[in-house]
C-alpha positions as CSV (number, residue, x, y, z in Angstrom):
1,X,0.0,0.0,0.3
2,X,1.3,3.2,-0.9
3,X,2.3,5.7,1.8
4,X,0.7,9.0,0.7
5,X,1.8,10.5,3.8
6,X,5.4,9.8,3.1
7,X,4.8,10.7,-0.4
8,X,3.9,14.1,0.5
9,X,6.5,14.6,3.0
10,X,9.3,13.5,1.2
11,X,8.1,16.4,-2.0
12,X,9.0,19.1,0.7
13,X,12.8,17.6,0.8
14,X,13.8,17.9,-2.5
15,X,16.6,20.0,-4.1
16,X,14.0,21.5,-6.1
17,X,10.8,23.4,-4.2
18,X,7.6,21.6,-5.6
19,X,4.8,23.6,-6.5
20,X,1.4,22.8,-5.7
21,X,-1.0,24.2,-8.0
22,X,-5.0,24.5,-5.9
23,X,-7.6,22.8,-6.8
24,X,-11.4,23.9,-6.0
25,X,-13.2,20.6,-7.1
26,X,-12.9,17.2,-8.4
27,X,-12.9,18.0,-12.2
28,X,-9.9,20.7,-11.6
29,X,-7.5,18.1,-9.2
30,X,-8.1,15.1,-12.1
31,X,-6.7,18.2,-15.0
32,X,-4.1,18.7,-12.0
33,X,-2.9,15.4,-11.6
34,X,-3.1,15.2,-15.5
35,X,-0.9,18.0,-16.1
36,X,2.3,15.9,-13.5
37,X,1.5,17.5,-10.3
38,X,2.9,15.1,-7.4
39,X,0.5,16.7,-4.9
40,X,-3.2,17.2,-4.8
41,X,-4.3,20.7,-2.8
42,X,-7.2,22.6,-2.1
43,X,-7.8,26.4,-2.2
44,X,-10.3,27.4,0.6
45,X,-11.1,30.8,-1.4
46,X,-11.3,28.7,-4.8
47,X,-14.0,26.4,-2.8
48,X,-16.2,29.0,-1.5
49,X,-16.4,31.3,-4.7
50,X,-16.7,27.8,-7.0
51,X,-20.1,27.6,-4.4
52,X,-21.0,30.8,-4.3
53,X,-19.7,31.1,-0.5
54,X,-16.9,33.9,0.8
55,X,-13.7,32.5,1.9
56,X,-13.2,32.4,5.7
57,X,-15.3,29.2,6.9
58,X,-18.6,29.9,5.1
59,X,-18.9,27.1,3.3
60,X,-20.4,23.9,5.4
61,X,-17.7,21.6,7.6
62,X,-20.2,18.8,5.9
63,X,-19.0,20.0,2.7
64,X,-15.4,20.6,3.5
65,X,-15.9,16.1,4.7
66,X,-17.2,15.2,1.6
67,X,-15.3,16.9,-0.6
68,X,-12.3,15.8,1.1
69,X,-13.4,12.0,0.8
70,X,-14.4,12.6,-3.1
71,X,-10.4,14.0,-3.7
72,X,-9.2,11.3,-1.9
73,X,-11.3,8.8,-4.1
74,X,-10.9,10.3,-7.2
75,X,-6.6,11.1,-7.3
76,X,-3.4,8.4,-7.1
77,X,-2.0,11.4,-5.3
78,X,-1.5,12.8,-1.6
79,X,-4.4,15.2,-0.7
80,X,-4.0,18.3,1.2
81,X,-6.4,20.2,2.5
82,X,-7.0,23.8,3.4
83,X,-8.5,23.4,6.4
84,X,-9.0,27.1,7.6
85,X,-8.7,27.1,11.4
86,X,-11.0,23.8,11.2
87,X,-13.9,25.4,11.7
88,X,-13.5,25.6,15.7
89,X,-13.3,27.9,18.1
90,X,-12.4,25.2,21.5
91,X,-10.6,22.3,21.8
92,X,-13.3,20.2,22.1
93,X,-14.5,20.9,18.7
94,X,-11.0,21.0,17.1
95,X,-10.7,17.6,17.9
96,X,-13.7,16.5,17.0
97,X,-13.6,18.1,13.6
98,X,-10.1,16.9,13.1
99,X,-10.8,13.5,13.5
100,X,-13.6,13.7,10.9
101,X,-11.2,15.1,8.4
102,X,-8.4,12.8,9.2
103,X,-11.0,9.4,8.6
104,X,-11.4,10.8,5.0
105,X,-7.8,9.4,3.9
106,X,-6.0,12.8,3.7
107,X,-2.4,13.4,3.9
108,X,-2.1,16.7,5.0
109,X,-4.3,19.7,6.2
110,X,-3.3,23.6,5.9
111,X,-4.4,25.1,9.5
112,X,-4.3,28.9,10.1
113,X,-3.9,31.1,13.2
114,X,-6.2,33.6,12.1
115,X,-9.3,34.1,14.3
116,X,-12.0,33.6,11.9
117,X,-15.2,32.9,14.0
118,X,-14.1,35.2,16.9
119,X,-13.4,38.1,15.0
120,X,-10.1,39.4,13.7
121,X,-6.4,39.1,14.6
122,X,-4.6,35.9,15.7
123,X,-4.7,33.6,18.1
124,X,-2.3,34.1,20.9
125,X,0.7,31.7,20.3
126,X,0.2,29.4,23.3
127,X,-3.5,28.6,22.5
128,X,-2.5,27.9,18.7
129,X,0.3,25.6,19.9
130,X,-1.9,23.8,21.7
131,X,-4.5,23.5,18.9
132,X,-1.6,22.0,16.5
133,X,-0.6,19.3,19.4
134,X,-4.2,18.6,19.7
135,X,-4.5,17.8,15.7
136,X,-1.2,15.8,16.2
137,X,-2.5,14.0,19.0
138,X,-5.9,12.9,17.2
139,X,-4.0,11.6,14.1
140,X,-1.7,9.4,16.4
141,X,-5.0,7.9,18.5
142,X,-6.2,7.5,15.0
143,X,-2.7,5.6,14.2
144,X,-2.5,7.7,11.0
145,X,0.2,10.2,10.0
146,X,-0.8,13.6,9.1
147,X,1.4,16.4,7.2
148,X,0.0,19.5,9.4
149,X,1.2,22.7,7.3
150,X,0.9,25.7,10.0
151,X,-0.3,28.7,7.7
152,X,0.3,32.1,9.7
153,X,-1.7,35.0,8.6
154,X,0.5,37.8,10.4
155,X,2.0,39.1,6.9
156,X,-1.8,39.6,5.9
157,X,-1.9,42.3,8.8
158,X,0.0,45.2,7.0
159,X,2.1,46.7,5.0
160,X,5.4,46.6,6.8
161,X,6.7,42.8,6.2
162,X,10.0,43.9,8.0
163,X,8.1,44.9,11.2
164,X,6.0,41.6,11.3
165,X,9.1,39.3,10.9
166,X,9.7,39.0,14.2
167,X,6.4,37.5,15.0
168,X,6.6,35.3,11.7
169,X,9.7,33.5,13.0
170,X,8.2,33.2,17.0
171,X,5.4,31.6,15.4
172,X,7.0,29.7,13.2
173,X,9.5,27.9,15.9
174,X,6.5,27.7,18.1
175,X,4.6,25.8,16.0
176,X,7.4,23.3,14.8
177,X,7.7,22.8,18.9
178,X,4.5,21.8,18.9
179,X,4.6,19.5,16.0
180,X,4.1,21.2,12.8
181,X,5.1,19.4,9.6
182,X,5.3,23.1,7.7
183,X,5.3,26.6,7.9
184,X,3.1,28.5,5.2
185,X,3.9,32.3,5.2
186,X,1.5,33.7,2.8
187,X,1.5,37.4,2.1
188,X,4.4,38.0,1.4
189,X,7.4,37.5,-1.4
190,X,9.8,39.7,-0.5
191,X,13.2,37.0,-0.8
192,X,15.2,39.1,1.9
193,X,12.2,38.6,4.4
194,X,11.5,34.9,3.3
195,X,15.1,34.0,3.1
196,X,15.3,35.3,6.7
197,X,12.1,33.0,7.8
198,X,13.8,30.1,5.8
199,X,16.9,30.4,7.7
200,X,15.3,30.6,11.2
201,X,12.5,28.6,11.3
202,X,13.4,24.6,11.5
203,X,10.5,23.6,9.3
204,X,9.6,23.5,5.2
205,X,9.1,26.8,4.3
206,X,5.7,27.5,2.2
207,X,5.2,30.3,0.2
208,X,2.1,31.9,-2.0
209,X,3.2,32.5,-5.5
210,X,1.1,32.5,-8.9
211,X,3.6,31.5,-11.6
212,X,6.7,29.3,-12.1
213,X,9.0,32.1,-13.9
214,X,10.6,32.5,-10.2
215,X,11.3,29.3,-9.1
216,X,14.6,29.4,-9.3
217,X,15.4,32.4,-7.0
218,X,12.7,30.5,-4.0
219,X,15.2,27.7,-4.8
220,X,18.4,29.8,-4.6
221,X,17.0,30.8,-1.0
222,X,15.7,27.4,0.4
223,X,11.7,27.4,0.0
224,X,9.9,23.8,-0.5
225,X,6.7,24.4,-1.4
226,X,5.6,26.8,-3.4
227,X,1.3,27.2,-3.7
228,X,-0.9,29.1,-6.1
229,X,-3.6,29.5,-3.6
230,X,-6.3,31.2,-5.3
231,X,-4.7,32.1,-8.1
232,X,-5.2,28.9,-10.3
233,X,-8.9,29.3,-9.7
234,X,-9.0,33.2,-10.9
235,X,-7.0,32.8,-14.2
236,X,-9.6,29.8,-14.7
237,X,-12.2,32.3,-14.2
238,X,-10.3,35.1,-16.4
239,X,-10.2,32.8,-19.1
240,X,-13.9,31.5,-19.0
241,X,-15.1,34.7,-19.6
242,X,-13.0,35.5,-22.3
243,X,-13.6,32.5,-24.0
244,X,-17.5,33.3,-23.1
245,X,-17.1,36.9,-24.8
246,X,-15.9,35.5,-27.8
247,X,-18.6,33.1,-28.3
248,X,-21.4,35.4,-26.7
249,X,-20.0,38.6,-29.5
250,X,-22.4,39.9,-31.5
251,X,-19.6,40.7,-33.8
């Protein structure tokens, strides 16, 4: 039996960073796999938009679980899910939701520190550490391994990323100590800042970027994963709009 967790984890320790083109349904996942992807990963924004919801845990959690099951059942690749904050405020609810998602057969999940249900801002570091530890404990109790990609939304809190990098590093180190397997830092593509995080956080670093043209510069500073986030979905919508405009034109 193929160890999908190992395949996902190993992809973060290759010489060059791997490129994660994020999907929003089974059809887009199959197309991404056909083009040579090594991992299938979702974008919560793209999933929400495709269903008529806003991003930020508006999609019913039952659908998130169902989508995870459908993706796992329709690809030969490891599946990592954008789980946002796992739709939970308390630890009991978090553990319950983590169990539901892990039982679908996913190999990994993104777990963010943004306060989605209780206002703006981020979970205090020690609270998020408890939450990360609980997810890993749930996986252990189920006798499976899960690649927990800890996401911090610090860089979305302002434009002075140089002034925010200390908190990012502090969170990355704490999340690593708690058992996270990767560290996702969307919101900045400043090479010097990303390089500092790579050098000071003992986890594979994941960034969000639109295209593959700059992969070499990220390789040079040690980035291990490049995610498209919502950009693949947005590009798809733009291309569809252009095609429809051509087809429906009166000219």
